[in-house]
C-alpha positions in Angstrom: -1.1 -40.0 -26.7 0.6 -37.1 -28.2 2.7 -34.2 -26.5 1.5 -30.6 -27.2 4.2 -27.9 -26.8 2.4 -24.6 -25.6 4.9 -21.8 -26.6 4.7 -18.5 -25.1 2.8 -16.2 -27.5 4.0 -12.5 -28.6 2.6 -10.6 -25.7 2.9 -7.1 -27.2 5.2 -5.3 -29.8 8.7 -5.1 -28.8 8.5 -7.4 -26.0 11.3 -10.2 -26.1 10.9 -11.9 -22.8 8.1 -12.3 -19.9 8.5 -13.3 -16.2 6.7 -15.9 -14.7 4.4 -14.3 -11.8 2.4 -17.2 -11.0 2.0 -20.9 -11.7 -2.1 -22.2 -11.5 -0.7 -25.8 -12.4 1.9 -28.2 -11.4 3.5 -31.5 -13.5 1.0 -34.1 -13.3 -2.1 -32.0 -13.4 -5.0 -32.5 -15.9 -6.0 -29.5 -17.5 -9.0 -28.4 -19.4 -9.2 -26.3 -22.6 -8.9 -22.5 -21.8 -7.8 -23.4 -18.0 -5.6 -21.1 -16.5 -1.9 -22.1 -16.5 0.2 -19.2 -15.7 0.3 -15.3 -15.3 3.4 -13.7 -17.2 4.3 -10.1 -16.6 6.2 -7.8 -19.0 7.1 -4.4 -18.5 3.7 -3.2 -19.8 1.0 -5.5 -18.4 0.6 -9.1 -16.6 -1.4 -11.6 -18.9 -2.8 -14.8 -18.2 -1.9 -17.6 -20.3 -4.7 -20.4 -20.9 -4.4 -23.9 -22.3 -5.3 -24.5 -25.7 -5.8 -28.2 -25.2 -7.0 -30.7 -22.7 -4.5 -33.0 -21.2 -1.7 -33.9 -18.4 0.8 -31.4 -17.7 4.0 -33.1 -18.4 6.7 -30.0 -17.9 6.9 -26.5 -17.0 9.6 -24.2 -18.5 10.8 -22.4 -15.2 10.0 -21.0 -11.7 8.1 -18.3 -10.4 10.5 -15.1 -11.0 12.3 -16.7 -14.0 12.3 -14.8 -17.4 11.2 -16.9 -20.6 11.9 -15.6 -24.1 8.9 -15.0 -26.6 8.5 -18.3 -28.6 10.0 -20.6 -26.4 8.0 -23.7 -24.7 6.2 -22.5 -21.4 4.1 -25.6 -21.0 4.4 -29.3 -22.3 0.9 -31.1 -22.1 0.3 -34.7 -22.9 -3.1 -35.0 -25.1 -5.0 -38.1 -26.1 -5.1 -39.1 -29.9 -3.0 -38.0 -32.5 -2.3 -34.6 -33.5 -4.8 -31.7 -32.7 -5.6 -28.5 -34.6 -4.7 -26.0 -32.1 -5.3 -22.2 -32.3 -2.8 -19.8 -31.0 -3.7 -16.1 -30.9 -1.5 -13.7 -29.7 -2.1 -12.8 -26.0 -3.3 -8.8 -25.4 -3.5 -7.0 -22.1 -7.3 -6.4 -21.7 -8.7 -3.7 -20.0 -8.6 -5.2 -16.9 -4.7 -5.9 -17.4 -3.5 -2.3 -17.4 0.0 -1.1 -16.7 0.5 0.9 -13.5 2.0 4.3 -13.4 5.4 3.0 -11.9 5.5 0.0 -14.3 3.9 -2.5 -11.9 1.0 -5.0 -12.6 -2.9 -4.9 -11.8 -3.8 -7.6 -9.2 -4.5 -11.3 -10.8 -7.6 -12.8 -10.7 -6.5 -14.7 -7.5 -4.9 -11.5 -6.2 -8.3 -9.7 -6.4 -10.3 -12.5 -4.8 -7.7 -12.0 -1.6 -8.1 -8.3 -1.8 -11.0 -7.4 1.1 -14.0 -5.6 -0.4 -17.2 -4.1 1.1 -19.9 -6.2 0.4 -23.6 -6.4 1.9 -24.4 -9.8 2.9 -27.8 -11.6 1.6 -30.3 -11.5 4.5 -30.1 -15.0 6.1 -33.9 -17.2 6.0 -35.9 -16.4 9.0 -35.8 -19.4 11.2 -37.0 -20.1 15.0 -35.1 -18.4 17.6 -32.5 -21.3 18.5 -32.9 -22.0 22.4 -30.6 -19.6 24.5 -27.3 -21.4 25.6 -27.2 -22.0 29.5 -24.8 -19.5 31.1 -21.7 -21.4 32.0 -20.8 -21.0 35.7 -17.7 -18.7 36.3 -14.7 -20.5 36.8 -13.4 -20.8 40.2 -9.7 -20.1 41.3 -7.4 -23.2 41.0 -5.3 -24.5 43.6 -1.6 -24.9 42.2 1.1 -26.8 43.9 4.4 -24.7 44.0 7.2 -26.1 46.0 5.1 -28.0 48.2 2.7 -25.3 49.1 -0.7 -25.1 47.7 -1.3 -21.7 46.0 -4.7 -20.3 45.2 -4.8 -18.3 41.7 -7.4 -17.7 39.0 -6.8 -19.2 35.5 -6.0 -15.7 34.1 -3.5 -15.1 36.8 -1.7 -18.4 36.4 -1.5 -18.2 32.7 0.3 -14.8 33.2 2.6 -16.3 35.4 3.5 -19.1 33.2 4.1 -16.2 30.3 6.2 -14.5 32.6 8.0 -17.2 34.0 7.0 -16.6 37.5 6.6 -19.4 40.0 3.8 -18.5 41.9 4.8 -20.3 45.2 7.3 -17.2 45.5 4.6 -14.7 45.1 3.5 -13.1 48.2 -0.1 -12.0 48.8 -2.1 -10.3 51.7 -5.4 -11.7 50.5 -6.6 -15.3 50.2 -5.5 -15.9 46.7 -2.7 -14.4 44.2 -4.0 -11.7 42.1 -2.5 -9.7 39.0 -1.6 -6.8 41.6 0.7 -9.4 43.3 2.5 -10.1 40.0 2.8 -6.5 39.5 4.4 -6.0 42.8 6.8 -9.2 42.7 8.0 -7.8 39.2 8.3 -4.2 40.7 10.5 -5.5 43.7 12.4 -8.0 41.6 13.5 -5.3 39.4 11.7 -7.0 36.5 14.2 -9.9 36.3 12.0 -12.6 35.4 12.3 -14.9 32.7 10.0 -14.0 29.9 9.0 -16.7 27.7 8.5 -15.1 24.4 7.1 -16.9 21.4 9.2 -19.6 19.4 11.8 -18.2 17.2 10.6 -18.1 13.7 12.8 -19.9 11.1 14.6 -17.7 8.5 12.3 -17.4 5.1 13.4 -16.7 1.7 11.2 -14.6 -0.6 11.8 -14.2 -3.9 11.6 -10.8 -5.7 9.0 -10.9 -8.3 6.1 -9.3 -10.1 4.9 -6.0 -8.7 7.6 -6.1 -5.8 10.3 -6.3 -8.5 8.9 -3.7 -10.5 9.1 -1.2 -7.4 12.5 -2.2 -6.4 13.8 -1.6 -10.1 12.2 1.8 -10.3 13.1 2.8 -7.0 16.7 1.8 -7.8 16.6 3.4 -11.2 15.3 6.6 -9.7 18.0 6.9 -6.8 20.8 6.0 -9.3 19.9 8.5 -11.9 18.2 11.3 -10.2 20.4 13.6 -7.8 17.7 14.0 -5.1 17.8 16.8 -2.3 14.9 17.3 0.1 13.7 20.6 1.5 11.5 20.1 4.6 9.3 23.2 5.8 6.9 23.6 8.9 3.4 24.6 8.6 1.1 26.0 10.9 -2.2 24.3 10.1 -4.2 25.7 12.9 -6.6 27.9 10.8 -6.9 25.3 8.3 -7.9 22.5 10.8 -10.4 25.0 12.0 -11.9 25.4 8.6 -11.6 21.8 7.6 -13.6 20.7 10.6 -16.2 23.6 9.9 -16.7 22.5 6.4 -17.1 18.8 7.6 -20.0 19.7 10.3 -22.1 20.9 7.0 -20.8 18.6 4.3 -24.4 17.0 3.5 -23.6 14.3 0.8 -20.3 15.4 0.3 -17.2 13.1 1.2 -15.3 14.0 4.4 -12.4 16.2 3.9 -8.8 15.6 5.0 -5.7 17.9 4.5 -5.1 16.3 1.1 -7.9 18.3 -0.9 -6.6 21.5 0.5 -3.1 20.7 0.2 -3.8 19.9 -3.8 -5.6 23.0 -4.2 -2.8 24.7 -2.7 -0.6 23.4 -5.1 -2.7 24.1 -8.2 -2.4 27.9 -6.9 1.5 27.8 -6.5 2.9 25.9 -9.4 2.1 28.1 -12.1 4.7 30.6 -10.4 7.2 27.7 -10.4 6.5 25.7 -13.4 9.8 24.0 -13.0 8.3 21.6 -10.3 5.2 20.5 -12.4 7.3 18.9 -14.9 9.1 15.7 -16.5 12.5 15.0 -17.7 13.6 12.6 -20.4 17.1 12.2 -19.6 17.8 10.1 -22.5 16.5 12.8 -25.0 18.0 15.9 -22.9 14.3 17.4 -22.8 12.0 18.9 -20.1 8.3 19.2 -20.5 6.8 21.8 -18.1 3.1 20.8 -17.9 0.6 23.4 -18.1 -2.0 21.2 -16.0 -1.6 19.6 -12.6 -2.1 15.9 -13.2 -1.5 15.1 -9.7 0.0 11.5 -8.8 -1.2 10.0 -5.5 0.9 7.6 -4.2 -1.7 4.6 -2.9 -0.7 1.4 -0.9 -2.5 -1.7 -1.9 -2.4 -5.2 -0.8 -0.1 -5.8 -3.8 2.4 -3.0 -3.4 2.5 0.9 -4.0 0.2 2.2 -7.0 0.3 5.8 -8.2 -3.3 6.9 -9.2 -3.5 10.3 -11.2 -6.0 12.9 -10.6 -6.3 14.8 -13.9 -6.5 18.6 -14.4 -6.5 18.8 -10.5 -6.4 22.9 -11.1 -10.1 22.9 -12.3 -11.5 21.0 -9.2 -12.9 22.1 -6.1 -11.7 20.7 -2.6 -14.9 18.9 -2.3 -14.6 17.3 -6.1 -10.7 16.7 -5.3 -12.0 14.7 -1.9 -14.4 12.5 -4.3 -11.8 11.9 -6.6 -9.0 10.9 -4.1 -11.6 8.3 -2.7 -12.6 6.9 -6.2 -9.1 6.5 -7.3 -7.8 4.8 -3.9 -10.6 2.4 -4.4 -10.0 1.9 -7.9 -6.2 1.1 -7.3 -6.7 -1.1 -4.2 -9.3 -3.3 -6.5 -7.6 -3.7 -9.4 -10.2 -1.6 -11.3 -7.9 1.6 -12.3 -7.5 1.8 -16.0 -4.7 2.7 -17.7 -5.0 6.6 -18.2 -5.9 6.4 -14.3 -2.4 5.2 -13.7 0.0 7.0 -16.0 0.8 10.4 -16.8 1.4 12.4 -13.6 3.3 15.4 -13.9 4.2 15.7 -9.9 3.4 13.2 -6.8 2.2 13.7 -3.8 2.6 11.0 -1.1 0.6 10.6 2.5 0.7 8.0 5.3 -2.3 9.7 7.0 -2.1 9.5 10.6 0.7 7.2 10.6 3.0 9.9 9.0 6.5 10.6 10.7 7.9 13.9 11.6 9.6 14.2 8.4 10.4 11.9 5.5 12.7 12.2 2.3 10.3 10.7 -0.6 11.8 9.1 -3.5 10.7 11.0 -6.8 8.7 9.1 -9.4 10.6 9.0 -12.6 10.1 11.0 -15.0 8.6 13.4 -12.9 11.1 16.1 -11.1 9.6 16.6 -7.6 7.2 14.7 -4.9 5.8 16.0 -1.8 5.4 13.8 1.4 2.7 14.7 3.6 3.7 14.2 7.7 1.6 13.9 10.7 0.0 17.0 12.5 1.1 17.7 16.0 0.3 20.3 18.7 3.2 22.2 19.6 3.8 24.9 21.8 4.8 28.1 19.8 5.5 31.7 20.7 3.0 34.0 18.9 3.0 37.9 19.5 5.2 37.1 22.5 2.3 34.9 24.0 2.9 31.0 24.3 0.1 29.3 22.4 -0.5 25.6 21.5 -1.0 25.2 17.7 -1.3 22.5 14.9 2.0 22.2 13.3 2.8 19.9 10.1 5.9 19.3 8.1 5.8 19.1 4.2 8.9 17.4 2.5 9.8 18.4 -1.0 12.0 16.1 -3.0 13.3 17.6 -6.1 15.8 16.5 -9.0 18.8 18.8 -8.8 19.1 18.5 -12.6 16.2 20.3 -13.3 15.3 22.5 -9.9 17.4 24.8 -8.0 17.3 25.0 -4.1 15.8 28.7 -4.8 13.1 27.6 -6.8 12.3 24.7 -4.4 12.3 27.1 -1.3 10.4 29.7 -3.2 7.7 27.1 -4.1 7.3 25.9 -0.6 7.0 29.5 0.7 4.1 29.9 -1.6 2.6 26.9 -0.7 2.9 28.2 2.9 1.0 31.2 2.1 -1.9 29.4 0.9 -2.0 26.5 3.6 -1.8 29.1 6.4 -4.5 31.2 5.0 -7.4 29.1 4.2 -9.6 32.2 3.1 -6.9 33.1 0.5 -7.1 29.4 -0.6 -10.8 28.8 -1.0 -11.3 32.2 -2.4 -11.4 32.3 -6.2 
């Protein structure tokens, strides 16, 4: 028997250590050559570590979340026979292991398998139809003994009474049995003062912050620590825009359904050239601001593994239909872990939206090294005075957070007013 020490290879230039994101083996497991041992994450990518030999796992270097230095022993494997010639090749991030815009990793193979995807099931072979099961008789009301008295109630009513902690013997009824309405009346006349039995209390759970969640935490902390944020919220009347959107969707043909986002991106593309300090990135270490000519819009996307920022390149050159198609494509690529490095990096300003779950207002955190981010809040129908008359209008708040080292309040407010001019006048927005 011999012991082989698998040392963490040089994952990439300038990388001194890597974090253990997941173990796929434990001490005592038999492993085959090329079997996956662990997932290691650096600031640039997540890399799968595979065993170069077959044998039995003798020891592991640490736990999930631990940092392991390059060149240190990651796994010890007990092999059969004498010394073996083992080739060790530096691991490199494959195309499927690209880093995210916020420094997080693409989901691993196991994580991808856990992500629900749309799939067409293969048709089942034809077979003789199974005989239809006989209809079960409707359950009869059951008699329950309560304080010596017989009470007639259906199983559903009895279960609800148990959940509410109600003694059926105390419930009055005008019919031959206790019904849900009788339980409601009992609650009403007793002021709701019954002992409601909730679910059993859950035990405390300790969750180690690792992988993508750790990267998100670090990036958010660094953004708030280094960037002096200020947030401006403006109210937009989107009544005309919603009418335009409904009209276009009614005749969209093979085009994807339009949401508010493509119109908002198109409005940003028209307004930002007037206020270029918002479409910029700031290298505060070098003291250099880059004002970008193109709108490479970062789109914050929630995935099963955390927040990712996909990038719509050259958004200023695309129509609302093209933008809608690109939004769907990038969101799907991010959620399934298929987005490329270019699609997840290089944004110049970010747009964040929770869709119908959006609140009345929000204070988004800037995605470094950008200097501005816009959050879309939900559309609400509100009474508004228009030309002296009370009307119901559709209103939406947009929240703009800016880096006060780069963007002045006047510029932020002016940009929002320019944006307002396009959003509230869709004909102007959609004209060349």
